[in-house]
N, CA, C and O atoms as a DFTB+ gen file, in Angstrom:
536 C
 N C O
     1  1       0.552      -1.306      -0.174
     2  2      -0.096      -0.360       0.014
     3  2       0.894       1.197      -0.327
     4  3       1.996       1.255       0.218
     5  1       0.510       2.223      -1.096
     6  2       1.381       3.282      -0.790
     7  2       0.532       4.711      -0.052
     8  3      -0.505       4.744       0.610
     9  1       1.218       5.527      -0.373
    10  2       0.182       6.669       0.681
    11  2      -1.111       7.582       0.010
    12  3      -1.878       8.237       0.717
    13  1      -1.190       7.517      -1.198
    14  2      -2.149       7.426      -1.668
    15  2      -3.265       6.791      -1.334
    16  3      -4.307       7.202      -0.822
    17  1      -2.854       5.529      -1.754
    18  2      -3.977       4.234      -1.240
    19  2      -4.544       4.246       0.428
    20  3      -5.631       3.974       0.938
    21  1      -3.236       4.699       0.967
    22  2      -3.416       5.154       2.470
    23  2      -4.587       5.617       3.004
    24  3      -5.505       5.296       3.759
    25  1      -4.107       6.671       2.174
    26  2      -5.411       8.030       2.292
    27  2      -6.426       7.931       1.792
    28  3      -7.331       8.661       2.197
    29  1      -6.674       6.996       0.722
    30  2      -7.976       6.995       0.667
    31  2      -8.907       6.083       1.114
    32  3     -10.124       6.248       1.030
    33  1      -8.243       4.929       1.683
    34  2      -8.510       3.841       2.895
    35  2      -9.180       4.679       4.458
    36  3     -10.142       4.221       5.075
    37  1      -8.670       5.540       4.736
    38  2      -8.376       6.816       5.858
    39  2     -10.001       7.314       5.812
    40  3     -10.885       7.426       6.662
    41  1      -9.911       7.529       4.478
    42  2     -10.996       8.690       4.017
    43  2     -12.317       7.772       3.891
    44  3     -13.372       8.406       3.856
    45  1     -12.408       6.333       3.815
    46  2     -13.886       5.545       4.034
    47  2     -13.961       5.131       5.263
    48  3     -15.007       4.889       5.865
    49  1     -12.359       4.988       5.870
    50  2     -13.274       4.747       7.393
    51  2     -13.956       5.810       8.030
    52  3     -15.132       5.686       8.371
    53  1     -12.929       7.447       8.324
    54  2     -13.597       8.060       8.754
    55  2     -14.439       9.152       7.783
    56  3     -15.154       9.966       8.368
    57  1     -14.405       9.169       7.054
    58  2     -15.426      10.338       6.205
    59  2     -15.199      11.867       6.167
    60  3     -16.017      12.787       6.198
    61  1     -13.694      11.873       6.081
    62  2     -12.541      13.350       6.326
    63  2     -12.550      13.386       4.916
    64  3     -12.904      12.471       4.171
    65  1     -12.039      14.767       4.524
    66  2     -12.274      14.698       2.995
    67  2     -10.458      14.682       2.910
    68  3      -9.785      15.198       3.802
    69  1      -9.757      13.914       1.529
    70  2      -8.473      13.368       1.497
    71  2      -7.729      14.981       1.891
    72  3      -6.616      14.679       2.323
    73  1      -7.850      16.388       1.924
    74  2      -7.173      17.047       2.349
    75  2      -6.618      17.336       3.529
    76  3      -5.548      17.932       3.650
    77  1      -7.694      16.709       4.943
    78  2      -7.858      16.813       5.910
    79  2      -6.915      15.269       6.578
    80  3      -6.271      15.163       7.621
    81  1      -7.121      14.473       5.729
    82  2      -6.073      13.145       5.973
    83  2      -4.780      13.241       5.486
    84  3      -3.815      12.836       6.134
    85  1      -4.691      13.751       4.386
    86  2      -3.352      13.798       3.933
    87  2      -2.321      14.990       4.996
    88  3      -1.166      14.953       5.421
    89  1      -3.398      15.922       5.099
    90  2      -2.512      16.846       6.298
    91  2      -2.495      16.504       7.394
    92  3      -1.975      17.236       8.236
    93  1      -3.040      15.320       7.738
    94  2      -2.882      14.933       9.342
    95  2      -1.501      13.257       9.172
    96  3      -0.540      12.739       9.741
    97  1      -2.267      13.137       8.155
    98  2      -0.595      12.153       7.933
    99  2       0.693      12.923       7.776
   100  3       1.696      12.467       8.325
   101  1       0.768      13.997       7.115
   102  2       2.301      14.600       6.939
   103  2       2.439      14.981       8.452
   104  3       3.442      14.609       9.062
   105  1       1.584      15.621       8.997
   106  2       1.816      15.408      10.248
   107  2       2.500      14.731      11.445
   108  3       3.432      14.957      12.216
   109  1       1.662      13.880      11.240
   110  2       2.094      12.815      12.075
   111  2       3.658      12.431      11.431
   112  3       4.571      12.114      12.193
   113  1       3.800      12.483      10.313
   114  2       5.285      11.579       9.833
   115  2       6.098      12.997      10.223
   116  3       7.304      12.883      10.439
   117  1       5.643      13.988      10.297
   118  2       6.989      14.864      10.639
   119  2       7.151      14.758      12.088
   120  3       8.309      14.739      12.506
   121  1       5.998      14.670      13.092
   122  2       6.295      14.534      14.240
   123  2       7.231      13.160      14.722
   124  3       8.021      13.366      15.644
   125  1       7.189      12.129      14.287
   126  2       7.316      10.939      14.300
   127  2       8.954      11.327      13.820
   128  3       9.785      11.142      14.709
   129  1       9.385      11.753      12.730
   130  2      10.555      11.949      12.216
   131  2      11.635      12.598      13.067
   132  3      12.799      12.200      13.122
   133  1      10.949      14.017      13.963
   134  2      11.437      15.053      14.347
   135  2      11.883      14.378      15.667
   136  3      12.950      14.664      16.212
   137  1      11.082      13.542      16.109
   138  2      11.105      12.939      17.637
   139  2      11.839      11.650      17.624
   140  3      12.101      11.146      18.716
   141  1      12.254      10.970      16.392
   142  2      13.685      10.289      16.354
   143  2      14.811      11.130      16.182
   144  3      15.846      10.895      16.804
   145  1      14.721      12.034      15.443
   146  2      15.970      12.766      15.307
   147  2      16.504      13.265      16.392
   148  3      17.695      13.071      16.640
   149  1      15.758      13.935      17.149
   150  2      16.023      14.218      18.487
   151  2      16.439      13.201      19.359
   152  3      17.077      13.476      20.375
   153  1      16.129      12.021      19.048
   154  2      16.635      10.999      20.031
   155  2      15.918      10.072      20.947
   156  3      16.158       9.129      21.702
   157  1      14.528      11.072      20.351
   158  2      13.491      10.399      21.637
   159  2      12.851       8.964      21.081
   160  3      13.055       8.622      19.916
   161  1      12.207       8.299      21.825
   162  2      11.108       7.229      21.301
   163  2       9.722       7.406      21.226
   164  3       8.990       7.438      22.215
   165  1       9.347       7.521      20.054
   166  2       7.452       7.474      19.962
   167  2       6.662       6.037      20.415
   168  3       6.541       5.066      19.668
   169  1       6.243       6.109      21.561
   170  2       5.685       4.574      21.778
   171  2       3.951       4.717      21.167
   172  3       3.279       5.707      21.457
   173  1       3.392       3.563      20.292
   174  2       2.284       4.191      20.648
   175  2       1.787       2.731      20.693
   176  3       2.078       1.846      19.888
   177  1       0.768       2.605      22.072
   178  2       0.839       1.336      22.500
   179  2      -0.204       0.303      21.917
   180  3      -1.401       0.519      21.730
   181  1       0.621      -1.080      21.622
   182  2      -0.321      -1.808      20.867
   183  2       0.203      -1.918      19.758
   184  3       0.234      -3.045      19.265
   185  1       0.662      -1.017      19.170
   186  2       1.239      -1.004      17.599
   187  2       2.804      -1.389      17.681
   188  3       3.352      -2.349      17.140
   189  1       3.510      -0.176      18.676
   190  2       4.417      -0.277      18.539
   191  2       5.775       1.047      18.667
   192  3       5.305       2.178      18.539
   193  1       6.884       1.019      18.831
   194  2       7.442       2.048      19.271
   195  2       8.887       2.313      17.855
   196  3       9.701       1.447      17.531
   197  1       8.818       3.372      17.421
   198  2      10.044       3.947      16.744
   199  2      11.195       4.447      17.431
   200  3      11.006       4.712      18.618
   201  1      12.341       4.640      16.972
   202  2      13.395       4.586      17.834
   203  2      14.612       5.068      16.695
   204  3      14.638       4.825      15.488
   205  1      15.456       5.726      17.406
   206  2      16.844       5.837      17.017
   207  2      17.799       4.803      17.350
   208  3      17.987       4.468      18.519
   209  1      18.650       4.079      15.988
   210  2      19.559       2.449      16.833
   211  2      20.926       3.545      16.466
   212  3      20.846       4.701      16.051
   213  1      21.773       2.997      16.678
   214  2      23.256       3.262      16.295
   215  2      23.677       2.057      16.019
   216  3      23.563       1.103      16.788
   217  1      24.358       2.011      14.544
   218  2      24.792       0.913      14.029
   219  2      26.483       1.161      13.882
   220  3      26.926       1.989      13.086
   221  1      27.413       0.283      14.808
   222  2      28.898       0.344      14.789
   223  2      29.461      -0.262      12.743
   224  3      29.044      -1.011      11.860
   225  1      30.841       0.909      13.043
   226  2      31.558       0.703      11.933
   227  2      32.162      -0.560      12.065
   228  3      32.613      -1.158      13.042
   229  1      32.029      -0.974      10.263
   230  2      32.124      -2.813      10.251
   231  2      32.443      -2.792       8.646
   232  3      31.954      -2.267       7.646
   233  1      33.513      -3.637       8.956
   234  2      33.981      -4.253       7.298
   235  2      33.027      -4.975       6.915
   236  3      32.416      -5.769       7.630
   237  1      32.746      -4.663       5.282
   238  2      31.868      -5.305       4.180
   239  2      32.433      -6.040       3.272
   240  3      33.657      -6.013       3.399
   241  1      31.964      -6.881       2.149
   242  2      32.525      -7.348       1.035
   243  2      31.781      -6.668       0.035
   244  3      30.638      -6.282       0.279
   245  1      32.393      -6.462      -1.213
   246  2      31.770      -5.758      -2.490
   247  2      31.311      -6.967      -3.117
   248  3      32.071      -7.920      -3.289
   249  1      29.912      -6.975      -3.523
   250  2      29.259      -8.520      -4.032
   251  2      29.804      -8.646      -5.434
   252  3      29.537      -9.656      -6.086
   253  1      30.745      -7.434      -6.068
   254  2      30.868      -7.795      -7.307
   255  2      32.276      -8.467      -7.542
   256  3      32.682      -9.266      -8.386
   257  1      32.953      -7.734      -6.299
   258  2      34.322      -8.325      -6.217
   259  2      34.684      -8.938      -4.856
   260  3      35.489      -8.432      -4.074
   261  1      34.222      -9.719      -4.718
   262  2      34.521     -10.550      -3.120
   263  2      35.665     -10.317      -2.321
   264  3      35.631     -10.438      -1.097
   265  1      36.856      -9.931      -3.063
   266  2      38.040     -10.148      -2.634
   267  2      38.246      -8.822      -2.137
   268  3      39.348      -8.544      -1.665
   269  1      37.009      -7.657      -2.195
   270  2      37.322      -5.908      -2.090
   271  2      36.514      -5.961      -1.039
   272  3      35.284      -5.962      -0.999
   273  1      37.671      -6.026       0.204
   274  2      36.888      -5.564       1.436
   275  2      36.379      -4.060       1.237
   276  3      36.959      -3.271       0.491
   277  1      35.061      -3.694       2.094
   278  2      34.784      -2.000       2.176
   279  2      34.885      -1.578       3.711
   280  3      34.822      -2.484       4.542
   281  1      35.034      -0.289       4.130
   282  2      34.963      -0.198       5.209
   283  2      33.309       0.390       5.021
   284  3      32.849       0.947       4.024
   285  1      32.582       0.062       6.350
   286  2      31.349       0.639       6.013
   287  2      31.042       1.728       7.516
   288  3      31.057       1.108       8.580
   289  1      30.821       3.010       7.592
   290  2      31.062       3.765       8.482
   291  2      29.971       3.669       9.727
   292  3      28.891       3.190       9.382
   293  1      30.075       4.022      11.018
   294  2      29.043       3.661      11.853
   295  2      27.808       4.803      10.993
   296  3      28.077       5.380       9.939
   297  1      26.568       4.922      11.674
   298  2      25.658       5.468      11.330
   299  2      24.772       5.316      12.143
   300  3      24.645       4.298      12.823
   301  1      23.720       6.729      12.209
   302  2      22.135       6.258      13.163
   303  2      21.429       5.989      12.057
   304  3      21.473       6.353      10.882
   305  1      20.615       5.104      12.847
   306  2      19.213       4.249      11.665
   307  2      18.084       3.840      12.197
   308  3      17.952       2.912      12.996
   309  1      16.955       4.786      11.595
   310  2      15.656       4.599      12.667
   311  2      15.248       3.236      12.172
   312  3      15.344       2.652      11.093
   313  1      14.776       2.956      13.316
   314  2      13.815       1.386      13.501
   315  2      12.333       1.501      13.858
   316  3      11.781       2.582      14.063
   317  1      11.773       0.398      13.915
   318  2      10.306       0.008      14.535
   319  2      10.261      -0.981      14.965
   320  3      10.721      -1.961      14.378
   321  1       9.610      -1.046      16.297
   322  2       9.709      -2.639      17.221
   323  2       7.966      -2.946      17.555
   324  3       7.293      -2.279      18.340
   325  1       7.545      -3.946      16.864
   326  2       6.256      -3.876      16.902
   327  2       5.902      -4.307      18.098
   328  3       6.550      -5.105      18.775
   329  1       4.612      -3.670      18.471
   330  2       4.156      -3.756      19.696
   331  2       3.513      -5.371      19.681
   332  3       3.423      -6.107      18.698
   333  1       3.062      -5.691      21.227
   334  2       2.525      -7.165      21.238
   335  2       1.352      -7.499      20.848
   336  3       1.142      -8.710      20.912
   337  1       0.232      -6.655      20.338
   338  2      -0.585      -6.552      19.841
   339  2      -0.680      -6.552      18.530
   340  3      -1.718      -6.966      18.013
   341  1       0.051      -6.233      17.993
   342  2       0.173      -5.789      16.205
   343  2       0.750      -7.317      15.995
   344  3       0.433      -7.943      14.984
   345  1       1.628      -7.898      17.014
   346  2       2.137      -9.258      16.485
   347  2       1.786     -10.683      17.050
   348  3       2.317     -11.771      16.826
   349  1       0.729     -10.337      17.849
   350  2      -0.340     -11.137      17.954
   351  2      -1.474     -10.839      17.115
   352  3      -2.365     -11.676      17.262
   353  1      -1.681     -10.139      16.476
   354  2      -2.579      -9.732      15.213
   355  2      -2.003     -11.008      14.183
   356  3      -2.510     -12.121      14.040
   357  1      -0.793     -10.460      13.535
   358  2       0.028     -10.795      12.555
   359  2       0.169     -12.187      12.752
   360  3       0.008     -12.812      11.703
   361  1       0.466     -13.029      13.946
   362  2       0.779     -14.157      14.095
   363  2      -0.923     -15.202      14.180
   364  3      -0.762     -16.409      14.004
   365  1      -1.837     -14.905      14.336
   366  2      -3.229     -15.283      13.875
   367  2      -3.698     -15.450      15.381
   368  3      -4.786     -15.956      15.654
   369  1      -2.716     -14.946      16.440
   370  2      -3.240     -15.333      17.823
   371  2      -4.545     -14.416      18.536
   372  3      -4.984     -14.555      19.677
   373  1      -4.995     -13.468      17.509
   374  2      -5.564     -12.220      18.037
   375  2      -6.400     -11.570      16.669
   376  3      -5.799     -11.032      15.739
   377  1      -7.943     -11.729      16.729
   378  2      -8.322     -10.612      15.569
   379  2      -7.648      -9.247      15.851
   380  3      -7.024      -8.710      16.767
   381  1      -8.251      -8.847      14.139
   382  2      -8.501      -7.437      14.277
   383  2      -9.667      -6.880      13.926
   384  3     -10.291      -7.168      12.905
   385  1     -10.008      -6.037      14.790
   386  2     -11.348      -5.235      15.483
   387  2     -11.296      -4.077      14.199
   388  3     -10.317      -3.617      13.612
   389  1     -12.144      -3.920      14.093
   390  2     -12.648      -2.455      13.518
   391  2     -12.316      -1.085      13.742
   392  3     -12.654      -0.828      14.897
   393  1     -11.973      -0.394      13.364
   394  2     -12.073       0.878      14.451
   395  2     -13.188       1.754      14.654
   396  3     -13.861       2.165      13.709
   397  1     -13.435       2.090      15.974
   398  2     -14.840       2.585      15.705
   399  2     -14.748       3.997      15.940
   400  3     -14.465       4.549      17.003
   401  1     -15.032       4.548      14.777
   402  2     -14.647       5.796      14.110
   403  2     -16.032       6.747      14.204
   404  3     -16.931       6.316      13.482
   405  1     -16.366       7.950      14.953
   406  2     -17.742       8.669      14.093
   407  2     -17.728       9.260      12.768
   408  3     -17.377      10.434      12.643
   409  1     -17.972       8.768      12.060
   410  2     -18.004       9.694      11.104
   411  2     -18.255      11.194      10.709
   412  3     -19.059      11.794      11.423
   413  1     -17.793      11.746       9.877
   414  2     -18.164      13.420      10.109
   415  2     -19.929      13.320       9.649
   416  3     -20.306      12.384       8.944
   417  1     -20.889      14.371      10.132
   418  2     -21.966      14.504       9.213
   419  2     -21.635      15.132       8.403
   420  3     -20.747      15.985       8.404
   421  1     -22.887      14.509       6.893
   422  2     -22.591      15.750       5.852
   423  2     -23.361      16.663       6.009
   424  3     -24.403      16.610       6.662
   425  1     -22.907      17.640       5.398
   426  2     -23.799      19.130       5.560
   427  2     -25.346      18.921       5.166
   428  3     -25.812      18.224       4.265
   429  1     -25.922      19.633       5.994
   430  2     -27.201      19.272       5.275
   431  2     -27.818      20.247       3.831
   432  3     -27.353      21.387       3.827
   433  1     -28.524      20.014       2.963
   434  2     -28.939      20.395       1.890
   435  2     -30.156      21.027       1.949
   436  3     -31.084      20.281       2.261
   437  1     -30.395      22.010       1.775
   438  2     -31.633      23.094       2.127
   439  2     -32.290      22.898       0.960
   440  3     -31.745      23.066      -0.131
   441  1     -33.639      22.489       1.123
   442  2     -34.815      22.244       0.378
   443  2     -34.948      23.584      -0.337
   444  3     -34.822      23.689      -1.557
   445  1     -35.260      24.802       0.638
   446  2     -36.163      25.873      -0.027
   447  2     -35.478      26.828       0.696
   448  3     -35.464      26.886       1.925
   449  1     -34.639      27.933      -0.418
   450  2     -33.659      29.115       0.342
   451  2     -34.632      29.907       0.933
   452  3     -35.586      30.221       0.223
   453  1     -34.595      30.306       2.105
   454  2     -35.340      31.570       2.449
   455  2     -35.229      32.760       1.629
   456  3     -34.054      33.078       1.448
   457  1     -36.034      33.476       1.107
   458  2     -35.897      35.044       0.560
   459  2     -35.263      35.540       1.992
   460  3     -35.413      34.971       3.073
   461  1     -34.397      36.936       1.692
   462  2     -34.266      37.758       2.489
   463  2     -35.482      38.640       2.706
   464  3     -35.738      38.888       3.884
   465  1     -36.065      39.022       2.023
   466  2     -37.086      39.740       1.852
   467  2     -38.157      39.507       3.002
   468  3     -38.587      40.407       3.724
   469  1     -38.493      38.287       3.064
   470  2     -39.351      37.189       3.188
   471  2     -38.940      37.226       5.084
   472  3     -39.783      37.296       5.978
   473  1     -37.619      37.164       5.244
   474  2     -37.413      36.712       6.612
   475  2     -37.678      38.195       7.609
   476  3     -37.522      39.359       7.238
   477  1     -38.140      37.680       9.014
   478  2     -38.213      38.607      10.198
   479  2     -36.496      38.968      10.369
   480  3     -35.470      38.340      10.106
   481  1     -36.815      40.445      11.006
   482  2     -35.629      41.317      11.509
   483  2     -36.128      41.106      12.625
   484  3     -37.258      40.679      12.862
   485  1     -34.897      41.542      13.724
   486  2     -35.229      40.924      15.075
   487  2     -35.301      42.368      15.359
   488  3     -34.521      43.226      14.943
   489  1     -36.602      42.579      16.317
   490  2     -37.063      44.008      17.266
   491  2     -35.770      44.501      17.700
   492  3     -34.789      43.925      18.170
   493  1     -36.051      45.870      17.390
   494  2     -35.081      46.715      18.147
   495  2     -35.085      46.992      19.538
   496  3     -36.219      47.075      20.009
   497  1     -33.985      47.187      20.471
   498  2     -34.358      47.478      21.591
   499  2     -34.534      49.068      22.295
   500  3     -33.756      49.974      21.997
   501  1     -35.157      49.168      22.825
   502  2     -34.937      50.480      23.900
   503  2     -33.742      51.140      23.946
   504  3     -33.006      50.405      24.605
   505  1     -33.155      52.082      23.626
   506  2     -32.043      52.837      24.403
   507  2     -32.196      53.649      25.815
   508  3     -31.275      54.275      26.340
   509  1     -33.679      53.513      26.400
   510  2     -33.750      54.061      27.721
   511  2     -32.722      53.749      28.472
   512  3     -31.933      52.925      28.009
   513  1     -32.461      54.335      29.841
   514  2     -31.236      53.832      30.755
   515  2     -32.155      54.222      32.289
   516  3     -32.792      55.207      32.661
   517  1     -31.904      53.209      32.749
   518  2     -32.553      54.087      34.379
   519  2     -32.047      55.084      35.067
   520  3     -30.872      54.797      35.298
   521  1     -32.284      55.979      35.460
   522  2     -31.247      57.008      36.209
   523  2     -30.921      56.403      37.395
   524  3     -31.603      55.583      38.010
   525  1     -29.573      56.957      37.761
   526  2     -29.398      56.302      39.180
   527  2     -28.445      55.159      39.415
   528  3     -27.856      54.948      40.476
   529  1     -28.364      54.511      38.417
   530  2     -27.945      53.159      38.202
   531  2     -26.766      53.060      37.857
   532  3     -26.791      53.519      36.715
   533  1     -25.570      52.720      38.107
   534  2     -24.312      52.565      37.597
   535  2     -23.642      51.504      37.627
   536  3     -22.513      51.473      37.136
């Protein structure tokens, strides 16, 4: 599933507009990325944890020339560790339950528009003030 397909599926479930869903996913990804960049872990209970890991420097082998050794530098890499509930669903030990999301109510359609001339105007309030009170 790519990003566009994900947006379409979320639109079907929530009833939100595509732009709202697209903006929400962009915001979600930005927050996850910036948190990992700062060295923080982001845990979504039951789903999993996003974190930054450090990979040591190591020696590799060139696949085109196996006798040639390569030095691979140390690096920081993003990582995802699946949560207990996600693992149970994937392994068939638990069932995937549909989310309980209230869809947005669609805008009501006006059957007959009210003419401005026929609408009642509110009565004017009197401007008289009582003396002696403040």
